[in-house]
Steps between C-alpha positions, in 0.01 A plus 500: 500500500535554878847577621614621156650846507521746221845599389628799695599812320847634529561669838247294699761260640503670838124459538521130406787454747283651776208273402727195508624588850145561620381169355788314666423663834134409466594137435731498804244635747392145583749268676697290254571154644843358444473241227545143616672253270251299294439132566650431157822689586526321834450162331768593245741598781445153658532319165146358518187536292245761615253219578739378769452824690123442510558168673616700800322836466149550376564851376749786475347645819558179692866497397536869585357432846746215554789730398384769745462245781849363430657845498331597825631171644856599399456848651368345823801263512742796470311690769503195727876461452557864591263511801685484836193354672656523853589868458295804608211592266678817383805299398285240325316782316831648388623159376179425312487839333860455389426152365197629310704776336781260417251257341355782288847607392621153408169381343361815328287313245348277767441801723314680220290191437403475866448863587448701185212323333151390610480179699404201283168328543524213743294278718628626831275807527780717637780653298816296504771628732275701731618284791823702477303802620388312813857395565609860485212620726597252772837671539354847565464628855151651493266298729201569275491230226316730258759773543782243455340376179457855367863582582617176336314592183661846501842345550439266210395793282813692592725196455348425165572856394863459591530162324309598188670834449843337545406249227352757258711807573853368560658821376306727738723701734465255793667656804489190718466124469154331492518374858569851632204630303282218638611564858413870471155421355425243771608745767271766355206256487545328837699742713757224553866609491651500151765245597861515407 
């Protein structure tokens, strides 16, 4: 029978342990999406029958897309509230980066759902939330739009690293706060001053 192993002889435990670790690593080489709650579990949480969910969402994917869209809406609202739109671009950039990091810190599960799993299938053609990248690019000083976009993408990568590592490695020997780390990374990417 496939998958059936013969009993190991005494003293082969170390070899089996190594095989188990290797098998686990092989299984983890592909990205593992965060599991979304099932339609049945969501219906149970709302106190309705699963069929009621299908009256509003045709599939699990449709519900997942609605969740992602709602969470991006909440993130945008927090960014809007923090954005001093009359201020200089560098000050606006600083405020938005701080708001992004605060949102990640106060909503770690939502942050992981938005930024640490593949985008859900949707009808919009473009990944949800990519407008945030354009918003960031508009605040950068480079006159070349392609260079601004490339720098914005690098900043997002760096910022995501700060946010994600703070979520997953809270006991790391962090020497500074997340905003200070973000300022230093933005300064390294753009040549802008690191702020205060």
